[in-house]
C-alpha positions as a Markdown table, in Angstrom:
| # | Residue | x | y | z |
|---|---|---|---|---|
| 1 | Unk | 154.6 | 34.7 | 59.5 |
| 2 | Unk | 155.5 | 32.8 | 62.5 |
| 3 | Unk | 152.6 | 31.8 | 64.8 |
| 4 | Unk | 154.0 | 33.8 | 67.7 |
| 5 | Unk | 154.4 | 36.9 | 65.6 |
| 6 | Unk | 150.9 | 36.6 | 64.3 |
| 7 | Unk | 149.6 | 36.3 | 67.8 |
| 8 | Unk | 151.3 | 39.5 | 68.9 |
| 9 | Unk | 150.0 | 41.4 | 65.9 |
| 10 | Unk | 146.4 | 40.2 | 66.6 |
| 11 | Unk | 146.6 | 41.3 | 70.2 |
| 12 | Unk | 148.0 | 44.7 | 69.2 |
| 13 | Unk | 145.1 | 45.2 | 66.8 |
| 14 | Unk | 142.6 | 44.3 | 69.5 |
| 15 | Unk | 144.2 | 46.9 | 71.9 |
| 16 | Unk | 144.0 | 49.6 | 69.2 |
| 17 | Unk | 140.4 | 48.8 | 68.5 |
| 18 | Unk | 139.5 | 48.9 | 72.2 |
| 19 | Unk | 141.2 | 52.3 | 72.7 |
| 20 | Unk | 139.6 | 54.0 | 69.7 |
| 21 | Unk | 136.6 | 56.2 | 70.5 |
| 22 | Unk | 133.2 | 55.0 | 69.5 |
| 23 | Unk | 131.9 | 57.5 | 66.9 |
| 24 | Unk | 128.4 | 56.7 | 67.9 |
| 25 | Unk | 128.9 | 57.5 | 71.6 |
| 26 | Unk | 127.6 | 60.9 | 72.9 |
| 27 | Unk | 130.2 | 63.4 | 74.1 |
| 28 | Unk | 130.7 | 63.7 | 77.8 |
| 29 | Unk | 128.5 | 66.3 | 79.5 |
| 30 | Unk | 130.1 | 69.8 | 79.9 |
| 31 | Unk | 130.9 | 70.9 | 83.4 |
| 32 | Unk | 128.3 | 73.5 | 84.5 |
| 33 | Unk | 129.7 | 77.0 | 84.7 |
| 34 | Unk | 129.6 | 78.7 | 88.1 |
| 35 | Unk | 126.7 | 81.1 | 88.4 |
| 36 | Unk | 127.5 | 84.1 | 90.6 |
| 37 | Unk | 125.3 | 84.6 | 93.6 |
| 38 | Unk | 123.3 | 87.8 | 93.2 |
| 39 | Unk | 124.0 | 90.4 | 95.9 |
| 40 | Unk | 121.0 | 91.9 | 97.7 |
| 41 | Unk | 120.4 | 95.6 | 97.1 |
| 42 | Unk | 120.4 | 97.2 | 100.6 |
| 43 | Unk | 118.2 | 100.1 | 99.2 |
| 44 | Unk | 115.5 | 97.7 | 98.1 |
| 45 | Unk | 112.3 | 98.8 | 100.0 |
| 46 | Unk | 111.0 | 95.2 | 100.2 |
| 47 | Unk | 114.3 | 94.1 | 101.8 |
| 48 | Unk | 114.2 | 97.0 | 104.3 |
| 49 | Unk | 110.5 | 96.2 | 105.2 |
| 50 | Unk | 111.4 | 92.6 | 105.7 |
| 51 | Unk | 114.5 | 93.0 | 107.8 |
| 52 | Unk | 114.3 | 96.4 | 109.4 |
| 53 | Unk | 112.6 | 98.0 | 112.4 |
| 54 | Unk | 108.9 | 99.1 | 112.0 |
| 55 | Unk | 108.1 | 102.7 | 113.1 |
| 56 | Unk | 104.3 | 103.0 | 113.4 |
| 57 | Unk | 101.9 | 105.9 | 113.9 |
| 58 | Unk | 98.3 | 105.2 | 113.5 |
| 59 | Unk | 97.8 | 103.0 | 110.5 |
| 60 | Unk | 101.0 | 104.0 | 108.8 |
| 61 | Unk | 104.3 | 102.2 | 109.3 |
| 62 | Unk | 107.7 | 103.3 | 108.1 |
| 63 | Unk | 110.6 | 100.8 | 108.3 |
| 64 | Unk | 114.2 | 101.7 | 109.4 |
| 65 | Unk | 116.9 | 99.5 | 107.8 |
| 66 | Unk | 118.6 | 98.9 | 111.2 |
| 67 | Unk | 117.0 | 95.9 | 113.0 |
| 68 | Unk | 116.3 | 96.0 | 116.8 |
| 69 | Unk | 115.9 | 99.8 | 117.2 |
| 70 | Unk | 114.0 | 101.0 | 120.3 |
| 71 | Unk | 110.9 | 102.8 | 119.2 |
| 72 | Unk | 108.7 | 104.8 | 121.7 |
| 73 | Unk | 105.2 | 106.0 | 121.2 |
| 74 | Unk | 104.1 | 109.5 | 122.3 |
| 75 | Unk | 100.6 | 110.2 | 123.8 |
| 76 | Unk | 99.5 | 111.9 | 120.5 |
| 77 | Unk | 100.2 | 108.7 | 118.5 |
| 78 | Unk | 103.5 | 109.8 | 117.1 |
| 79 | Unk | 106.6 | 107.6 | 117.3 |
| 80 | Unk | 110.2 | 108.3 | 118.0 |
| 81 | Unk | 113.5 | 106.4 | 117.4 |
| 82 | Unk | 117.2 | 107.2 | 117.7 |
| 83 | Unk | 118.9 | 106.0 | 114.5 |
| 84 | Unk | 122.6 | 105.9 | 113.4 |
| 85 | Unk | 124.0 | 107.7 | 110.4 |
| 86 | Unk | 123.3 | 106.1 | 107.1 |
| 87 | Unk | 120.0 | 104.4 | 108.1 |
| 88 | Unk | 117.6 | 103.8 | 105.2 |
| 89 | Unk | 113.9 | 104.5 | 105.8 |
| 90 | Unk | 111.3 | 102.8 | 103.6 |
| 91 | Unk | 107.7 | 104.0 | 103.0 |
| 92 | Unk | 104.8 | 101.5 | 103.4 |
| 93 | Unk | 104.2 | 99.3 | 100.4 |
| 94 | Unk | 102.1 | 101.3 | 97.9 |
| 95 | Unk | 103.1 | 104.7 | 99.2 |
| 96 | Unk | 106.1 | 107.0 | 98.5 |
| 97 | Unk | 108.3 | 109.1 | 100.8 |
| 98 | Unk | 109.8 | 112.4 | 99.7 |
| 99 | Unk | 112.7 | 114.3 | 101.4 |
| 100 | Unk | 112.0 | 118.0 | 101.5 |
| 101 | Unk | 114.5 | 120.9 | 101.3 |
| 102 | Unk | 114.4 | 121.7 | 105.1 |
| 103 | Unk | 115.3 | 118.2 | 106.2 |
| 104 | Unk | 111.8 | 116.9 | 106.9 |
| 105 | Unk | 110.0 | 114.3 | 104.8 |
| 106 | Unk | 106.4 | 113.3 | 103.9 |
| 107 | Unk | 104.7 | 110.1 | 103.1 |
| 108 | Unk | 102.2 | 110.4 | 100.2 |
| 109 | Unk | 99.6 | 108.2 | 98.6 |
| 110 | Unk | 99.3 | 107.4 | 94.9 |
| 111 | Unk | 97.5 | 110.7 | 94.3 |
| 112 | Unk | 100.3 | 112.7 | 96.0 |
| 113 | Unk | 98.2 | 113.5 | 99.1 |
| 114 | Unk | 99.8 | 113.7 | 102.5 |
| 115 | Unk | 99.6 | 110.6 | 104.6 |
| 116 | Unk | 102.3 | 111.1 | 107.3 |
| 117 | Unk | 105.3 | 113.2 | 108.1 |
| 118 | Unk | 108.8 | 112.7 | 109.4 |
| 119 | Unk | 111.1 | 115.2 | 111.2 |
| 120 | Unk | 114.6 | 114.8 | 112.7 |
| 121 | Unk | 116.4 | 116.2 | 115.8 |
| 122 | Unk | 118.9 | 117.9 | 115.4 |
| 123 | Unk | 116.7 | 120.0 | 113.2 |
| 124 | Unk | 117.6 | 119.7 | 109.5 |
| 125 | Unk | 119.6 | 116.5 | 109.7 |
| 126 | Unk | 120.1 | 115.6 | 106.1 |
| 127 | Unk | 117.4 | 113.3 | 104.6 |
| 128 | Unk | 118.5 | 112.3 | 101.1 |
| 129 | Unk | 116.3 | 110.8 | 98.5 |
| 130 | Unk | 117.4 | 107.3 | 97.5 |
| 131 | Unk | 114.3 | 106.3 | 95.5 |
| 132 | Unk | 110.5 | 106.9 | 95.4 |
| 133 | Unk | 110.0 | 104.7 | 98.5 |
| 134 | Unk | 113.3 | 105.2 | 100.3 |
| 135 | Unk | 115.2 | 108.1 | 102.0 |
| 136 | Unk | 118.6 | 108.0 | 103.8 |
| 137 | Unk | 119.5 | 109.8 | 107.0 |
| 138 | Unk | 123.1 | 111.1 | 106.6 |
| 139 | Unk | 123.7 | 111.9 | 110.2 |
| 140 | Unk | 122.8 | 110.2 | 113.5 |
| 141 | Unk | 119.5 | 111.7 | 114.8 |
| 142 | Unk | 116.2 | 111.2 | 116.6 |
| 143 | Unk | 113.4 | 110.5 | 114.2 |
| 144 | Unk | 109.9 | 111.8 | 115.0 |
| 145 | Unk | 107.2 | 110.3 | 112.8 |
| 146 | Unk | 103.4 | 110.8 | 112.8 |
| 147 | Unk | 100.2 | 110.3 | 110.8 |
| 148 | Unk | 98.5 | 113.1 | 112.8 |
| 149 | Unk | 99.1 | 116.7 | 112.1 |
| 150 | Unk | 95.7 | 118.0 | 113.2 |
| 151 | Unk | 94.0 | 116.6 | 116.3 |
| 152 | Unk | 90.7 | 118.4 | 115.6 |
| 153 | Unk | 89.2 | 121.2 | 113.5 |
| 154 | Unk | 85.8 | 122.4 | 114.8 |
| 155 | Unk | 83.6 | 125.1 | 113.4 |
| 156 | Unk | 82.1 | 127.6 | 115.8 |
| 157 | Unk | 81.1 | 131.3 | 116.0 |
| 158 | Unk | 83.3 | 134.1 | 117.1 |
| 159 | Unk | 83.2 | 137.9 | 116.9 |
| 160 | Unk | 82.7 | 138.7 | 113.3 |
| 161 | Unk | 81.4 | 135.3 | 112.1 |
| 162 | Unk | 82.3 | 131.7 | 111.6 |
| 163 | Unk | 85.6 | 130.5 | 113.1 |
| 164 | Unk | 87.5 | 127.2 | 112.7 |
| 165 | Unk | 89.3 | 126.2 | 115.8 |
| 166 | Unk | 92.3 | 124.0 | 114.8 |
| 167 | Unk | 94.2 | 122.0 | 117.4 |
| 168 | Unk | 97.5 | 120.9 | 115.9 |
| 169 | Unk | 99.5 | 117.9 | 117.2 |
| 170 | Unk | 102.7 | 118.3 | 119.1 |
| 171 | Unk | 104.6 | 117.1 | 116.0 |
| 172 | Unk | 103.0 | 119.8 | 113.8 |
| 173 | Unk | 103.8 | 122.5 | 116.4 |
| 174 | Unk | 107.5 | 121.8 | 115.9 |
| 175 | Unk | 107.0 | 123.3 | 112.4 |
| 176 | Unk | 108.7 | 122.5 | 109.1 |
| 177 | Unk | 107.6 | 121.9 | 105.5 |
| 178 | Unk | 106.3 | 118.4 | 106.3 |
| 179 | Unk | 104.2 | 119.9 | 109.1 |
| 180 | Unk | 102.9 | 122.7 | 106.8 |
| 181 | Unk | 101.8 | 120.2 | 104.2 |
| 182 | Unk | 100.2 | 117.9 | 106.7 |
| 183 | Unk | 98.4 | 120.6 | 108.6 |
| 184 | Unk | 96.7 | 122.0 | 105.5 |
| 185 | Unk | 95.8 | 118.6 | 104.1 |
| 186 | Unk | 94.2 | 117.4 | 107.3 |
| 187 | Unk | 92.4 | 120.7 | 108.0 |
| 188 | Unk | 90.7 | 120.4 | 104.6 |
| 189 | Unk | 90.0 | 116.8 | 105.2 |
| 190 | Unk | 88.3 | 117.6 | 108.5 |
| 191 | Unk | 86.6 | 120.8 | 107.4 |
| 192 | Unk | 86.2 | 121.0 | 103.6 |
| 193 | Unk | 84.7 | 124.5 | 103.9 |
| 194 | Unk | 88.0 | 125.8 | 105.0 |
| 195 | Unk | 89.6 | 125.2 | 101.6 |
| 196 | Unk | 90.3 | 128.9 | 100.6 |
| 197 | Unk | 93.6 | 130.7 | 100.1 |
| 198 | Unk | 92.9 | 133.1 | 102.9 |
| 199 | Unk | 92.3 | 130.3 | 105.4 |
| 200 | Unk | 95.5 | 128.5 | 104.3 |
| 201 | Unk | 97.5 | 131.7 | 104.8 |
| 202 | Unk | 96.1 | 132.2 | 108.3 |
| 203 | Unk | 97.0 | 128.6 | 109.1 |
| 204 | Unk | 100.6 | 129.0 | 107.9 |
| 205 | Unk | 100.9 | 132.2 | 109.9 |
| 206 | Unk | 99.8 | 130.5 | 113.1 |
| 207 | Unk | 102.2 | 127.6 | 112.5 |
| 208 | Unk | 105.1 | 130.0 | 112.2 |
| 209 | Unk | 104.1 | 132.6 | 114.8 |
| 210 | Unk | 101.9 | 130.9 | 117.4 |
| 211 | Unk | 103.1 | 127.3 | 117.7 |
| 212 | Unk | 102.2 | 127.2 | 121.5 |
| 213 | Unk | 98.7 | 128.6 | 121.2 |
| 214 | Unk | 96.2 | 126.0 | 122.4 |
| 215 | Unk | 94.0 | 126.4 | 119.2 |
| 216 | Unk | 94.5 | 128.3 | 116.0 |
| 217 | Unk | 91.4 | 130.2 | 115.0 |
| 218 | Unk | 90.9 | 130.6 | 111.3 |
| 219 | Unk | 88.1 | 132.8 | 110.0 |
| 220 | Unk | 86.9 | 132.7 | 106.3 |
| 221 | Unk | 85.4 | 136.2 | 106.4 |
| 222 | Unk | 88.8 | 137.8 | 107.0 |
| 223 | Unk | 90.4 | 139.5 | 104.0 |
| 224 | Unk | 93.2 | 138.0 | 102.0 |
| 225 | Unk | 96.4 | 140.0 | 102.6 |
| 226 | Unk | 100.1 | 139.6 | 101.8 |
| 227 | Unk | 102.5 | 137.9 | 104.2 |
| 228 | Unk | 103.8 | 141.1 | 105.8 |
| 229 | Unk | 100.3 | 142.3 | 106.6 |
| 230 | Unk | 99.4 | 138.9 | 107.9 |
| 231 | Unk | 102.3 | 138.9 | 110.3 |
| 232 | Unk | 101.6 | 142.5 | 111.3 |
| 233 | Unk | 98.0 | 141.6 | 112.2 |
| 234 | Unk | 99.2 | 138.5 | 114.1 |
| 235 | Unk | 97.5 | 136.1 | 111.7 |
| 236 | Unk | 94.1 | 137.7 | 112.0 |
| 237 | Unk | 93.8 | 140.5 | 109.4 |
Protein backbone atom coordinates (compact mmCIF):
# COMPACT_ATOMS: atom_id res chain seq x y z
CA UNK A 1 0.00 0.00 0.00
CA UNK A 2 1.32 3.38 -0.92
CA UNK A 3 2.16 5.66 2.03
CA UNK A 4 -0.45 8.23 0.90
CA UNK A 5 -3.16 5.61 0.64
CA UNK A 6 -2.30 4.27 4.11
CA UNK A 7 -2.51 7.76 5.56
CA UNK A 8 -5.99 8.32 4.09
CA UNK A 9 -7.20 4.99 5.44
CA UNK A 10 -5.88 5.77 8.92
CA UNK A 11 -7.59 9.16 8.99
CA UNK A 12 -10.90 7.62 7.89
CA UNK A 13 -10.64 5.08 10.70
CA UNK A 14 -10.07 7.84 13.25
CA UNK A 15 -13.14 9.75 11.98
CA UNK A 16 -15.33 6.65 12.25
CA UNK A 17 -14.14 5.95 15.77
CA UNK A 18 -14.77 9.56 16.82
CA UNK A 19 -18.34 9.52 15.40
CA UNK A 20 -19.36 6.22 17.00
CA UNK A 21 -21.41 6.52 20.20
CA UNK A 22 -19.70 5.62 23.45
CA UNK A 23 -21.60 2.59 24.79
CA UNK A 24 -20.70 3.64 28.34
CA UNK A 25 -22.12 7.19 28.04
CA UNK A 26 -25.55 7.81 29.71
CA UNK A 27 -28.49 8.58 27.40
CA UNK A 28 -29.46 12.23 27.03
CA UNK A 29 -32.12 13.39 29.49
CA UNK A 30 -35.70 13.19 28.23
CA UNK A 31 -37.53 16.44 27.68
CA UNK A 32 -40.02 17.03 30.52
CA UNK A 33 -43.62 16.62 29.42
CA UNK A 34 -45.79 19.70 29.81
CA UNK A 35 -48.00 19.52 32.97
CA UNK A 36 -51.40 21.18 32.46
CA UNK A 37 -52.15 24.00 34.89
CA UNK A 38 -55.10 22.97 37.12
CA UNK A 39 -58.20 25.11 36.70
CA UNK A 40 -59.63 26.59 39.91
CA UNK A 41 -63.10 25.33 40.79
CA UNK A 42 -65.34 28.43 41.13
CA UNK A 43 -67.68 26.53 43.46
CA UNK A 44 -64.89 25.75 45.94
CA UNK A 45 -66.06 27.33 49.22
CA UNK A 46 -62.47 28.11 50.26
CA UNK A 47 -61.90 30.03 47.01
CA UNK A 48 -65.18 31.93 47.47
CA UNK A 49 -64.26 32.88 51.04
CA UNK A 50 -60.82 34.02 49.91
CA UNK A 51 -61.86 36.14 46.91
CA UNK A 52 -65.49 37.14 47.51
CA UNK A 53 -67.38 39.76 49.51
CA UNK A 54 -68.15 39.02 53.18
CA UNK A 55 -71.74 39.50 54.34
CA UNK A 56 -71.80 39.56 58.14
CA UNK A 57 -74.50 39.44 60.80
CA UNK A 58 -73.36 39.14 64.39
CA UNK A 59 -70.67 36.48 64.57
CA UNK A 60 -71.70 34.78 61.31
CA UNK A 61 -70.24 35.67 57.91
CA UNK A 62 -71.42 34.42 54.54
CA UNK A 63 -69.33 35.15 51.46
CA UNK A 64 -70.72 36.12 48.05
CA UNK A 65 -68.51 35.10 45.12
CA UNK A 66 -68.59 38.57 43.55
CA UNK A 67 -65.86 40.85 44.98
CA UNK A 68 -66.58 44.46 45.85
CA UNK A 69 -70.33 44.19 46.58
CA UNK A 70 -71.89 46.97 48.64
CA UNK A 71 -73.19 45.52 51.91
CA UNK A 72 -75.37 47.55 54.29
CA UNK A 73 -76.15 46.79 57.93
CA UNK A 74 -79.67 47.18 59.37
CA UNK A 75 -80.30 48.39 62.95
CA UNK A 76 -81.30 44.86 64.00
CA UNK A 77 -77.89 43.51 62.97
CA UNK A 78 -78.99 41.95 59.71
CA UNK A 79 -77.11 42.63 56.46
CA UNK A 80 -78.28 43.34 52.93
CA UNK A 81 -76.58 43.23 49.53
CA UNK A 82 -77.76 43.45 45.93
CA UNK A 83 -76.21 40.61 43.92
CA UNK A 84 -76.24 39.59 40.25
CA UNK A 85 -77.61 36.37 38.82
CA UNK A 86 -75.36 33.37 39.23
CA UNK A 87 -73.61 34.54 42.38
CA UNK A 88 -72.36 31.78 44.66
CA UNK A 89 -72.78 32.08 48.43
CA UNK A 90 -70.54 30.14 50.80
CA UNK A 91 -71.24 29.31 54.43
CA UNK A 92 -68.60 30.06 57.07
CA UNK A 93 -65.93 27.41 57.44
CA UNK A 94 -67.21 24.50 59.53
CA UNK A 95 -70.89 25.28 58.86
CA UNK A 96 -73.32 24.30 56.10
CA UNK A 97 -75.94 26.22 54.13
CA UNK A 98 -79.16 24.65 52.84
CA UNK A 99 -81.49 26.06 50.17
CA UNK A 100 -85.12 25.50 51.23
CA UNK A 101 -88.11 24.89 48.98
CA UNK A 102 -89.53 28.42 49.34
CA UNK A 103 -86.38 30.17 48.12
CA UNK A 104 -84.94 30.92 51.56
CA UNK A 105 -81.84 29.31 53.07
CA UNK A 106 -80.46 28.43 56.49
CA UNK A 107 -76.96 28.18 57.85
CA UNK A 108 -76.59 25.26 60.28
CA UNK A 109 -73.90 23.98 62.60
CA UNK A 110 -72.47 20.46 62.65
CA UNK A 111 -75.40 19.21 64.73
CA UNK A 112 -77.91 20.60 62.22
CA UNK A 113 -79.02 23.48 64.45
CA UNK A 114 -80.02 26.86 63.04
CA UNK A 115 -77.24 29.46 63.09
CA UNK A 116 -78.47 32.11 60.62
CA UNK A 117 -80.96 32.64 57.81
CA UNK A 118 -80.99 34.09 54.30
CA UNK A 119 -83.92 35.45 52.28
CA UNK A 120 -84.18 37.15 48.90
CA UNK A 121 -86.18 39.95 47.34
CA UNK A 122 -88.00 39.42 45.00
CA UNK A 123 -89.45 36.75 47.26
CA UNK A 124 -88.71 33.22 46.17
CA UNK A 125 -85.73 34.05 43.91
CA UNK A 126 -84.26 30.63 43.19
CA UNK A 127 -81.51 29.55 45.55
CA UNK A 128 -80.06 26.28 44.22
CA UNK A 129 -77.95 23.88 46.23
CA UNK A 130 -74.43 23.52 44.83
CA UNK A 131 -72.78 21.69 47.71
CA UNK A 132 -73.06 21.37 51.49
CA UNK A 133 -71.36 24.74 51.94
CA UNK A 134 -72.48 26.60 48.80
CA UNK A 135 -75.75 27.80 47.24
CA UNK A 136 -76.27 29.68 43.98
CA UNK A 137 -78.69 32.52 43.28
CA UNK A 138 -80.19 31.99 39.83
CA UNK A 139 -81.68 35.48 39.45
CA UNK A 140 -80.49 38.95 40.39
CA UNK A 141 -81.92 39.85 43.80
CA UNK A 142 -81.43 41.60 47.11
CA UNK A 143 -80.08 39.29 49.81
CA UNK A 144 -81.16 39.73 53.43
CA UNK A 145 -79.07 37.82 55.93
CA UNK A 146 -79.26 37.61 59.72
CA UNK A 147 -78.13 35.65 62.73
CA UNK A 148 -81.00 37.08 64.80
CA UNK A 149 -84.54 35.74 64.40
CA UNK A 150 -85.65 36.51 67.97
CA UNK A 151 -84.69 39.76 69.67
CA UNK A 152 -86.06 38.67 73.06
CA UNK A 153 -88.24 36.05 74.73
CA UNK A 154 -89.37 36.97 78.25
CA UNK A 155 -91.61 35.03 80.62
CA UNK A 156 -94.37 36.92 82.40
CA UNK A 157 -97.86 36.51 83.76
CA UNK A 158 -101.04 37.11 81.79
CA UNK A 159 -104.69 36.31 82.25
CA UNK A 160 -104.79 32.55 82.60
CA UNK A 161 -101.19 31.92 83.63
CA UNK A 162 -97.63 32.13 82.37
CA UNK A 163 -97.01 33.87 79.07
CA UNK A 164 -93.90 34.13 76.93
CA UNK A 165 -93.57 37.47 75.11
CA UNK A 166 -91.55 36.90 71.95
CA UNK A 167 -90.14 39.86 70.02
CA UNK A 168 -89.15 38.73 66.51
CA UNK A 169 -86.58 40.54 64.41
CA UNK A 170 -87.63 42.46 61.29
CA UNK A 171 -86.10 39.68 59.20
CA UNK A 172 -88.23 37.02 60.92
CA UNK A 173 -91.38 39.11 60.44
CA UNK A 174 -90.86 38.80 56.68
CA UNK A 175 -91.70 35.11 57.11
CA UNK A 176 -90.56 32.03 55.22
CA UNK A 177 -89.25 28.58 56.08
CA UNK A 178 -85.87 29.94 57.16
CA UNK A 179 -87.58 32.38 59.53
CA UNK A 180 -89.82 29.62 60.88
CA UNK A 181 -86.82 27.41 61.66
CA UNK A 182 -84.85 30.27 63.16
CA UNK A 183 -87.71 31.54 65.31
CA UNK A 184 -88.35 28.23 67.01
CA UNK A 185 -84.66 27.42 67.48
CA UNK A 186 -83.96 30.77 69.13
CA UNK A 187 -87.14 30.81 71.23
CA UNK A 188 -86.16 27.45 72.72
CA UNK A 189 -82.58 28.63 73.22
CA UNK A 190 -83.77 31.72 75.11
CA UNK A 191 -86.62 30.01 76.96
CA UNK A 192 -86.11 26.21 77.23
CA UNK A 193 -89.43 25.82 79.08
CA UNK A 194 -91.20 26.81 75.86
CA UNK A 195 -90.22 23.58 74.12
CA UNK A 196 -93.69 22.03 73.70
CA UNK A 197 -95.68 21.28 70.52
CA UNK A 198 -98.47 23.66 71.55
CA UNK A 199 -96.07 26.57 72.00
CA UNK A 200 -94.46 25.89 68.63
CA UNK A 201 -97.86 25.85 66.94
CA UNK A 202 -98.76 29.19 68.54
CA UNK A 203 -95.47 30.67 67.38
CA UNK A 204 -95.95 29.52 63.79
CA UNK A 205 -99.49 30.88 63.81
CA UNK A 206 -98.26 34.31 64.95
CA UNK A 207 -95.55 34.29 62.30
CA UNK A 208 -98.12 33.69 59.58
CA UNK A 209 -101.03 35.73 60.92
CA UNK A 210 -99.60 38.50 63.08
CA UNK A 211 -96.23 39.56 61.62
CA UNK A 212 -96.70 43.22 62.59
CA UNK A 213 -97.76 42.63 66.20
CA UNK A 214 -95.16 44.12 68.58
CA UNK A 215 -94.79 40.90 70.60
CA UNK A 216 -96.13 37.42 70.13
CA UNK A 217 -97.56 36.02 73.36
CA UNK A 218 -97.32 32.26 73.75
CA UNK A 219 -98.99 30.46 76.65
CA UNK A 220 -98.09 26.90 77.65
CA UNK A 221 -101.43 26.34 79.38
CA UNK A 222 -103.44 26.74 76.16
CA UNK A 223 -104.75 23.50 74.59
CA UNK A 224 -103.16 21.87 71.56
CA UNK A 225 -105.52 22.22 68.58
CA UNK A 226 -105.35 21.63 64.84
CA UNK A 227 -104.26 24.33 62.40
CA UNK A 228 -107.80 25.37 61.46
CA UNK A 229 -108.81 25.83 65.08
CA UNK A 230 -105.57 27.70 65.80
CA UNK A 231 -106.27 30.19 63.02
CA UNK A 232 -109.91 30.52 64.01
CA UNK A 233 -108.85 31.43 67.56
CA UNK A 234 -106.27 33.93 66.26
CA UNK A 235 -103.34 31.88 67.58
CA UNK A 236 -104.66 31.84 71.18
CA UNK A 237 -106.97 28.79 71.51
